[in-house]
Every structure is written in C-alpha cells, then in structure tokens.
N, C-alpha and C positions, 0 to 999 in steps of 0.2 A: 731489369730481368729480361731474359730472352723469352720470346713468344712460346717456344716449346715448353719451357719450365713453367710459365704462367698457366698455359693450357692444362698441363699435367696436374698441377696443384689445384686448380679450380675444379677439375673433373673428379679428383680423388681426395680433395680436402687434405692434402698432404702438408707436412710441416715438420720441423725439428727444433729442438732446444739447442741453441748455438750461442757462443760467446761473441758479442758484437757491441758496437757503440751507437749511441743515440744522441741526437741534437734536437732540442725543442727550442723554438724562438717565438716570443710572444710580443705583440705590439703593446706598448704601455699607453694607457689613457685613451684607448680606442673608442670607448663609449662617449667620452667628452668630445673627441674629434668628430664622431659621427653626428653628434648633436649640433655641432657648429658648421656643418656643410650639408649639401644636398645628398640624397641617397646615391645618386649617380656619381657625384664627385667622390664619395666614400668608396664606392665600388672601384673607381679608377685608381684610388690610392691602394686598395687591396690588390688589384690586378698588378700594379707596379711592384708591390712587395712580393707577390707570388712569383712573378717573372724573375725578379732579382734573386730571390731565395732559391728557386729551382736551378738557375744558372750556377750559383755558388756551390750548391750541393753537388751537382753533376761535375763541376770542375774539380771537386775534391773526392771523386770516386765514391760518392754516396748515392742513396736512393731516396726520393721523396715518398714517404709513406702516405701522407695526406696533409691537407690544410684543414684545420678546424677553426672556422671563423677567421680570427686574426692571428692564428698560431700555425707555425710550421712544425711538422713532425717528420724527422729525417732519420734514416737508418744507414749505418756504415758496417755492413756485414763483411767478414773476411773474404768471401767469394768475390766481392767487388772491390773492396778497399785494401785487401791484403792484411798482413800481420800488424801493420801500423794503423789499424782502423781507429783507435782512440786518437792518435795524432791527427788523422784526417778529419775527424769530427770536430776537434778543437780548432784546427786551422780553418775549417769551414765556418765555425762560429765567429772567429776573428774576422775572416773575410766578409761575412755578412754584415757585421757591425761597420766595417770600413765602407762597404758598398752602400749602406744606408746613411752614411755621413757622420758617424759617431766620432771620427777623427778630425772633422772639419771645424774651423773656428766658429762658423755660424750654427753649428749643431746639426743633428740628423734631420733628414726629411721625414723620417718616421722613427720614433724612439722604440728600441727593442731591449728586452732582457732575454737571456738565453741560459740553458742548462745543458750540460754534457755528462753522460754517465756511461760506464762500460760494465758489462756483466752478461749473465745468461738470460736469454729471452726465448720464448717460443715464437718462431717465425714461420708463417705459412698462410694457407687459405682458410677463411672463415665465412660463414653465411649459409644460405640455403640455395635451392635451385634457381630462385628468382634473382638473387643478388649475391655475388661472391667477391670478396676482397682479399688481397694479400696484405697482411699486417703483422705486427709483433705484439705479444702479450706477456705480462708478468711483472714482477716487482721492479726489474731494471727499467722498464718502460715507465711505470708509475712514478718511480723516483725521479727520473729525468723530467717528467711533466711538473712535478712539485718544485724541482730546482728552477725551472723556467718561470714558474709563478712567483717564486721568492726573489728572483733577480731584479735589481733596479735597472733603470734605463742605462744602457751602456755597459752593463755587467754580464759576464759569462761565469756562471757558477759551475765549477768542474769538480766532480768527486775526487777524492784522494786516489781512488783506484784508477780512474781514467787519467789523472795527471801523472801518476807513476808509470802507467802503461805507455804514455806518450813521451816519457823522459822529462817531465816538467814537475818533478816532486817538490822542488823548492820555489816554484814560480808563484808570484802574486801573494796577496794577503791570505792568511788562513782563517777560516771561520768554522764554527760549529753551529749547525742550524737544526731547529726543531721543525721538521717538515710535517705538514698536515697528514694525519693518518699513519705516521711512522712511529714505532715505539721508542726507538733510540735516536739520538742526535746523529746528523749526517755531517761529516767533516768535508769541507770543500776548500778549493783554491779559488780566489776571485781574480779573474783576468779581465783586462780592458784593452782597447786599442789606443 
C-alpha cells in the first residue's frame, strides 16, 4: 500500500467491501518443533519462514496482512493483483510450498498447509488512536483461515470459487469439508507441488 493511502485510512478508519483473494499458510507441528529446539532456534526458523513468505507474496503481487505466530495471512486485492487475484494467490501458495522444500526429495525444511479463497471482504483500517492496523474482515477471511487449518502438510485447499476464478476448475482432487463454525460443507480442490 502506498503511504498516502495508509495515512488516509488510519486517520479516517476508512475501508470498503471488495472482492479479493486470500492466502493463509500455517506451519504444521510447530508446537512439537518448538519443544525440540531452543527458543532462539525456533525464532530463527520463524524468521526464515516470515522472510520466505513475504518475498513469495510480494513476487505474486500480494500484500502480507500479518503473521500470527506460525501463520501467514496474505491478501491479493484487485488494486495490487489485478483481475487475476485468485490466480496470483494460488500461484503464491504453490511457490511458497516450493520455496519451503515441499517438492524436494528430502522433504520441506518447514512443513506447511495452506488455504486460498476468493470473495467479498471488508478491507480497511481498524483500531483506536493508540494502535491502527490495515486488515481484512468477514466470512471470506474466516473461511480461508479454516481451510489453512484443515490442510495437511504439503496441501493447498482452494475453494471451488477461487479455483474457477483462476481457471483451475478441474485441477486436483475434489473434497467436501466440514469446516469448524461453518453451517454448510465447503467444496475445495486439493493442490500440491
């Protein structure tokens, strides 16, 4: 985001409901990893993940919303990613799995599961005078988070809506998932590298 846009939104708490795509990627087994190494070594692993994920997201015209512990939250709004925002989010998820070693014979240096979804979300500034953040809110964001939680190591769970928007309607295995907190099953395509 440009500094002028950021300043305006933080001063006026502006935002809008827009159609965009989201990528959440979560390290699998991070609690066990942290138990088996020093806190400083675990921090080093997370720093490497944060750096790798940031570069991948930026390379695919996305924006890092935040890191929540061992999870990446990335947005692909049309303003930055263009009309192909769903394709950019999926391509970023695939590139992230490749960058973390999921295509290597020795396995990944950090195991990830990811989720990608496309839909309406409120994107803008939230907070009070002491702390303001740019973020996204709504069911689309929540669904993407649930997808990442449900993905196994090396899996990208892509909603049918996102897959179709990216031109990948028939790609990968099709699954129907009962996601936590959702009333209806969510149909996804399962992609891997």
